[in-house]
Kinemage of the C-alpha trace (Angstrom):
@kinemage 1
@onewidth
@group {chain A} dominant
@subgroup {mainchain}
@vectorlist {calphas} color= white
{ca unk a 1} P -40.576 -55.244 59.141
{ca unk a 2} L -37.565 -55.564 61.436
{ca unk a 3} L -37.206 -53.736 64.702
{ca unk a 4} L -34.223 -54.090 67.149
{ca unk a 5} L -34.745 -52.926 70.644
{ca unk a 6} L -31.891 -52.557 73.217
{ca unk a 7} L -28.287 -52.918 72.600
{ca unk a 8} L -25.827 -50.321 71.293
{ca unk a 9} L -25.841 -48.689 67.683
{ca unk a 10} L -23.268 -51.330 66.358
{ca unk a 11} L -25.303 -54.258 67.766
{ca unk a 12} L -28.485 -52.850 66.250
{ca unk a 13} L -26.942 -52.182 62.776
{ca unk a 14} L -25.324 -55.662 62.588
{ca unk a 15} L -28.344 -57.359 63.876
{ca unk a 16} L -30.508 -55.634 61.320
{ca unk a 17} L -28.084 -56.916 58.567
{ca unk a 18} L -28.176 -60.406 59.914
{ca unk a 19} L -31.946 -60.608 60.105
{ca unk a 20} L -32.179 -59.290 56.596
{ca unk a 21} L -29.633 -61.784 55.359
{ca unk a 22} L -31.269 -64.694 57.070
{ca unk a 23} L -34.721 -63.743 55.591
{ca unk a 24} L -33.241 -63.550 52.147
{ca unk a 25} L -31.292 -66.832 52.460
{ca unk a 26} L -33.742 -68.981 54.485
{ca unk a 27} L -37.051 -67.616 53.414
{ca unk a 28} L -36.611 -65.748 50.088
{ca unk a 29} L -40.286 -66.046 49.122
{ca unk a 30} L -41.802 -65.025 52.525
{ca unk a 31} L -42.178 -61.274 52.396
{ca unk a 32} L -44.674 -60.501 55.216
{ca unk a 33} L -42.654 -61.203 58.422
{ca unk a 34} L -42.736 -58.852 61.374
{ca unk a 35} L -39.671 -59.489 63.534
{ca unk a 36} L -38.711 -57.767 66.686
{ca unk a 37} L -35.271 -58.440 68.187
{ca unk a 38} L -34.734 -57.530 71.818
{ca unk a 39} L -31.154 -57.283 72.875
{ca unk a 40} L -31.085 -57.793 76.684
{ca unk a 41} L -29.569 -59.500 79.525
{ca unk a 42} L -30.749 -63.031 79.699
{ca unk a 43} L -30.147 -64.674 83.086
{ca unk a 44} L -30.971 -68.185 82.082
{ca unk a 45} L -28.548 -70.757 80.517
{ca unk a 46} L -29.401 -69.789 76.990
{ca unk a 47} L -28.121 -67.145 74.570
{ca unk a 48} L -31.395 -66.501 72.872
{ca unk a 49} L -35.077 -67.478 72.290
{ca unk a 50} L -37.483 -67.352 69.450
{ca unk a 51} L -41.221 -66.656 70.268
{ca unk a 52} L -43.612 -67.190 67.404
{ca unk a 53} L -46.767 -65.144 67.494
{ca unk a 54} L -45.732 -63.463 70.918
{ca unk a 55} L -49.100 -61.575 71.065
{ca unk a 56} L -51.189 -64.722 70.444
{ca unk a 57} L -53.191 -63.222 67.648
{ca unk a 58} L -52.021 -65.060 64.527
{ca unk a 59} L -54.562 -65.899 61.869
{ca unk a 60} L -52.756 -69.083 61.056
{ca unk a 61} L -51.276 -70.673 64.185
{ca unk a 62} L -49.228 -73.153 62.059
{ca unk a 63} L -47.576 -70.399 59.995
{ca unk a 64} L -47.024 -67.331 62.159
{ca unk a 65} L -45.744 -64.162 60.647
{ca unk a 66} L -44.923 -62.155 63.835
{ca unk a 67} L -41.923 -63.071 65.849
{ca unk a 68} L -39.893 -61.927 68.754
{ca unk a 69} L -36.360 -62.762 69.317
{ca unk a 70} L -34.659 -62.364 72.723
{ca unk a 71} L -30.789 -62.205 72.322
{ca unk a 72} L -28.316 -61.896 75.289
{ca unk a 73} L -26.555 -58.673 74.452
{ca unk a 74} L -23.380 -59.223 76.684
{ca unk a 75} L -21.600 -61.517 74.242
{ca unk a 76} L -18.715 -61.005 71.693
{ca unk a 77} L -20.192 -59.791 68.383
{ca unk a 78} L -19.520 -63.139 66.705
{ca unk a 79} L -21.533 -65.051 69.248
{ca unk a 80} L -24.312 -62.492 69.248
{ca unk a 81} L -24.663 -62.760 65.443
{ca unk a 82} L -24.394 -66.505 65.450
{ca unk a 83} L -27.215 -66.530 68.115
{ca unk a 84} L -29.357 -64.381 65.862
{ca unk a 85} L -28.681 -66.761 62.988
{ca unk a 86} L -29.660 -69.661 65.099
{ca unk a 87} L -32.837 -68.043 66.288
{ca unk a 88} L -33.650 -66.919 62.651
{ca unk a 89} L -33.579 -70.687 61.587
{ca unk a 90} L -36.318 -71.216 64.127
{ca unk a 91} L -38.321 -68.215 62.561
{ca unk a 92} L -37.976 -70.080 59.310
{ca unk a 93} L -39.167 -73.412 60.732
{ca unk a 94} L -42.230 -71.589 62.173
{ca unk a 95} L -43.078 -69.505 59.311
{ca unk a 96} L -42.773 -72.283 56.827
{ca unk a 97} L -44.886 -74.566 58.933
{ca unk a 98} L -42.033 -77.113 59.657
{ca unk a 99} L -42.253 -76.486 63.380
{ca unk a 100} L -45.422 -76.051 65.466
{ca unk a 101} L -45.587 -75.854 69.243
{ca unk a 102} L -48.746 -77.398 70.535
{ca unk a 103} L -50.849 -75.169 72.767
{ca unk a 104} L -53.043 -77.819 74.271
{ca unk a 105} L -50.416 -80.671 74.402
{ca unk a 106} L -46.835 -80.749 75.578
{ca unk a 107} L -45.489 -81.681 72.218
{ca unk a 108} L -44.132 -79.995 69.102
{ca unk a 109} L -44.917 -80.955 65.523
{ca unk a 110} L -41.854 -81.218 63.364
{ca unk a 111} L -42.407 -81.653 59.638
{ca unk a 112} L -45.842 -83.120 60.146
{ca unk a 113} L -45.048 -85.453 63.048
{ca unk a 114} L -45.658 -84.936 66.761
{ca unk a 115} L -42.515 -85.099 68.833
{ca unk a 116} L -42.224 -85.317 72.589
{ca unk a 117} L -41.052 -82.398 74.555
{ca unk a 118} L -38.987 -84.891 76.686
{ca unk a 119} L -36.317 -85.155 74.082
{ca unk a 120} L -32.810 -84.075 75.079
{ca unk a 121} L -32.208 -80.512 73.641
{ca unk a 122} L -29.425 -81.832 71.345
{ca unk a 123} L -31.764 -84.645 70.014
{ca unk a 124} L -34.515 -82.240 69.037
{ca unk a 125} L -34.574 -82.132 65.195
{ca unk a 126} L -35.324 -78.395 65.035
{ca unk a 127} L -32.274 -77.752 67.140
{ca unk a 128} L -30.096 -80.022 65.069
{ca unk a 129} L -31.029 -78.044 61.960
{ca unk a 130} L -30.698 -74.722 63.670
{ca unk a 131} L -27.137 -75.444 64.937
{ca unk a 132} L -26.008 -76.684 61.502
{ca unk a 133} L -27.576 -73.873 59.484
{ca unk a 134} L -26.346 -71.046 61.927
{ca unk a 135} L -22.742 -71.965 60.755
{ca unk a 136} L -23.600 -71.838 57.065
{ca unk a 137} L -25.398 -68.423 57.586
{ca unk a 138} L -22.363 -67.053 59.339
{ca unk a 139} L -20.098 -68.110 56.453
{ca unk a 140} L -22.427 -66.483 54.130
{ca unk a 141} L -22.418 -63.175 56.138
{ca unk a 142} L -18.569 -63.444 56.339
{ca unk a 143} L -18.633 -63.293 52.433
{ca unk a 144} L -21.185 -60.677 51.975
{ca unk a 145} L -20.790 -58.033 54.630
{ca unk a 146} L -17.646 -55.850 55.240
{ca unk a 147} L -18.246 -55.621 58.973
{ca unk a 148} L -17.861 -59.310 59.540
{ca unk a 149} L -14.172 -60.375 59.187
{ca unk a 150} L -12.351 -63.649 59.473
{ca unk a 151} L -11.329 -62.360 62.948
{ca unk a 152} L -14.756 -63.284 64.126
{ca unk a 153} L -14.061 -66.899 63.792
{ca unk a 154} L -10.581 -66.810 65.552
{ca unk a 155} L -12.211 -66.923 68.944
{ca unk a 156} L -14.498 -69.821 67.815
{ca unk a 157} L -14.553 -72.383 70.645
{ca unk a 158} L -16.340 -75.668 69.731
{ca unk a 159} L -17.047 -76.326 73.461
{ca unk a 160} L -18.869 -73.053 73.698
{ca unk a 161} L -22.511 -74.369 72.982
{ca unk a 162} L -25.886 -73.665 73.904
{ca unk a 163} L -26.827 -75.229 77.318
{ca unk a 164} L -29.768 -77.311 77.818
């Protein structure tokens, strides 16, 4: 189930399409996800967040099925959709058990190995994958959906990156 809260009608429709596309592309065999996307003003130095098991009631903490994405709504549509794609890669990582955030220790488990939280943002392996996959997802969306045009990529600025 996919829910989008906040934002305007155009943003909601396109975010739903992006989340569906990501689920089909990144997790084609996982059918029991519950994803809520909140389009809101984010004041921090980030465009979005992925919260796995936001209510804290998952049966399996290592493979949650309930997610909440927070996405900054005051961005150009291309950047908004790119951010949704990035956060959906994190959904895939959590749902498939590739990424687990330790609750009692300040570490993440990435593909079976514990990784310190002291790593620079750009050195975190889950972020390396998310930044790479967000581009391939955007290219896939460009090919599939009529609402995305090549104009979405004309304003691409490689220096416009997520801040740590």
